[in-house]
C-alpha positions as CSV (number, residue, x, y, z in Angstrom):
1,M,-0.1,-0.2,0.1
2,G,1.2,3.4,-1.0
3,G,1.2,6.4,1.6
4,Y,3.2,6.7,4.7
5,N,4.0,3.9,6.8
6,R,4.2,6.0,10.1
7,S,1.3,7.4,12.2
8,I,0.8,11.1,12.5
9,R,-0.2,12.1,16.1
10,V,-3.1,14.4,15.8
11,T,-3.4,16.8,19.1
12,P,-6.2,19.0,19.9
13,D,-4.0,21.9,18.6
14,T,-3.4,20.0,15.3
15,T,-5.1,21.3,12.2
16,I,-5.4,19.2,8.9
17,D,-3.5,21.9,7.3
18,S,-0.5,20.9,9.5
19,I,-0.6,17.2,8.5
20,P,2.0,16.6,5.9
21,L,0.6,14.3,3.3
22,A,1.9,12.1,0.4
23,P,-0.3,11.0,-2.5
24,M,-1.0,7.3,-2.8
25,T,-0.4,5.8,-6.1
26,T,-2.0,2.5,-5.7
27,L,-5.4,1.7,-4.5
28,P,-5.0,-0.2,-1.3
29,E,-6.6,-3.7,-0.8
30,V,-8.0,-5.0,2.3
31,R,-8.7,-9.1,2.5
32,F,-11.8,-10.4,4.5
33,H,-12.7,-14.0,5.1
34,I,-16.3,-14.9,5.1
35,Y,-17.3,-17.0,7.8
36,P,-21.1,-18.5,8.2
37,T,-21.9,-15.9,11.0
38,D,-21.4,-13.3,8.2
39,C,-24.3,-14.6,6.1
40,D,-27.7,-14.4,5.9
41,M,-30.2,-17.4,6.1
42,L,-29.7,-18.4,2.8
43,G,-26.1,-18.5,3.1
44,H,-25.1,-15.4,1.3
45,L,-22.9,-12.6,2.6
46,N,-25.4,-10.4,4.5
47,H,-25.6,-6.6,3.3
48,A,-24.9,-5.3,6.7
49,T,-21.6,-7.3,6.8
50,M,-20.6,-6.1,3.4
51,L,-21.0,-2.5,4.8
52,N,-18.9,-3.2,7.6
53,F,-16.2,-4.6,5.5
54,L,-16.3,-1.7,3.3
55,E,-16.2,0.5,6.5
56,R,-13.2,-1.3,7.9
57,A,-11.5,-1.2,4.3
58,R,-12.1,2.6,4.4
59,W,-10.3,3.0,8.1
60,A,-7.6,1.0,6.7
61,L,-6.8,3.8,4.3
62,L,-6.3,6.3,7.1
63,E,-4.8,4.1,9.8
64,P,-1.3,4.5,8.3
65,Q,-1.4,8.4,8.0
66,V,-3.3,9.5,11.2
67,D,-3.8,8.5,14.7
68,I,-7.3,7.6,14.6
69,R,-7.8,8.1,18.3
70,Q,-7.5,11.4,17.8
71,W,-9.3,11.4,14.6
72,A,-12.5,13.1,15.9
73,K,-10.7,15.7,17.7
74,Q,-9.4,17.4,14.4
75,P,-11.6,20.6,13.4
76,V,-13.2,18.9,10.4
77,F,-14.6,15.5,9.8
78,S,-16.8,13.7,7.8
79,V,-19.8,11.8,8.0
80,V,-21.6,9.2,5.4
81,R,-24.4,11.1,3.7
82,H,-25.2,8.5,1.2
83,V,-24.4,4.8,0.1
84,D,-24.9,3.5,-3.3
85,I,-24.0,-0.3,-3.7
86,D,-24.4,-2.9,-6.4
87,Y,-24.2,-6.5,-5.9
88,L,-22.8,-8.3,-9.0
89,A,-22.0,-11.8,-7.6
90,Q,-22.8,-13.9,-4.6
91,S,-20.5,-14.3,-1.7
92,L,-20.1,-17.4,0.4
93,P,-19.0,-19.1,3.6
94,G,-15.1,-20.0,3.1
95,E,-14.4,-17.2,0.5
96,D,-12.1,-14.6,0.9
97,L,-12.7,-10.8,-0.5
98,L,-10.3,-8.3,-1.5
99,I,-11.5,-4.6,-0.9
100,R,-10.1,-1.8,-3.1
101,S,-11.1,1.7,-2.2
102,G,-10.1,5.3,-3.5
103,L,-11.2,8.8,-4.2
104,L,-13.5,8.9,-6.8
105,A,-14.7,12.7,-6.7
106,V,-14.4,15.6,-4.6
107,R,-17.0,18.7,-4.6
108,N,-17.3,21.8,-2.5
109,T,-18.5,20.2,1.0
110,S,-18.6,16.4,0.1
111,Y,-16.5,13.7,-1.5
112,I,-17.3,10.4,-2.9
113,V,-15.1,7.1,-2.0
114,R,-15.5,4.1,-4.7
115,Q,-15.0,0.6,-3.3
116,E,-15.0,-2.8,-5.0
117,A,-15.2,-6.2,-3.6
118,L,-13.4,-8.8,-5.8
119,K,-13.4,-12.5,-4.9
120,V,-10.0,-14.0,-4.2
121,G,-8.7,-16.4,-6.5
122,S,-11.3,-15.4,-9.5
123,S,-11.0,-11.5,-9.3
124,L,-14.9,-11.7,-10.1
125,L,-16.2,-8.2,-9.0
126,V,-18.7,-9.0,-6.3
127,A,-19.6,-5.5,-5.3
128,R,-19.3,-1.8,-6.3
129,A,-20.0,1.0,-4.0
130,N,-19.9,4.8,-4.0
131,I,-20.2,6.0,-0.8
132,V,-20.7,9.9,-0.6
133,F,-19.4,11.9,2.7
134,V,-20.1,15.4,3.8
135,T,-17.3,17.4,5.7
136,I,-18.6,19.0,8.8
137,G,-17.3,21.0,11.6
138,H,-17.9,20.2,15.3
139,D,-21.1,22.4,15.1
140,G,-22.5,19.8,12.6
141,R,-22.6,22.1,9.9
142,P,-21.3,21.3,6.8
143,V,-17.6,23.0,5.6
144,R,-15.7,22.9,2.6
145,V,-13.5,19.8,2.0
146,P,-9.8,20.7,3.0
147,D,-7.6,20.7,0.1
148,E,-5.0,18.3,2.0
149,W,-7.8,15.6,2.0
150,R,-7.5,15.3,-1.8
151,Q,-3.8,14.0,-1.1
152,M,-4.9,11.9,1.7
153,L,-6.6,9.1,-0.3
154,P,-5.5,7.4,-3.5
155,Q,-7.6,8.4,-6.6
156,W,-9.7,6.1,-8.2
157,P,-8.2,5.2,-11.8
158,D,-11.3,7.0,-13.5
159,A,-11.7,9.7,-10.8
160,E,-13.8,12.7,-12.0
């Protein structure tokens, strides 16, 4: 995975502008094993579990670059506004999924992360999701996406 191999400690005095970031050049990949408890009553990967896998993969993007325990103390943070997910193939217990994540687009107060889940061993695309985030301040109001955040996440190959 590209990016930093060290954590950056964020303190209450740290601003996003003071965090040095290096652009990632490859899409990070996180592998998940599917257990029977991850599946619905028909034996397929449960929707809620897939959303959890996607969220864990997004946190894996940030972990090498920031101190996760201090993340919420920064002046600007993001919240999920919309999730659009297409399921293209079934996933079953005993299989492994590889989730790739990258920045698809940045707007004024929002950005979109694209994620794809591929079946390990066959590279079959199982799911594709676009997650829309809104950046907000501690008062809960939308704020402009910091310019530095554009470099924090790897760019999706066909990013807008």
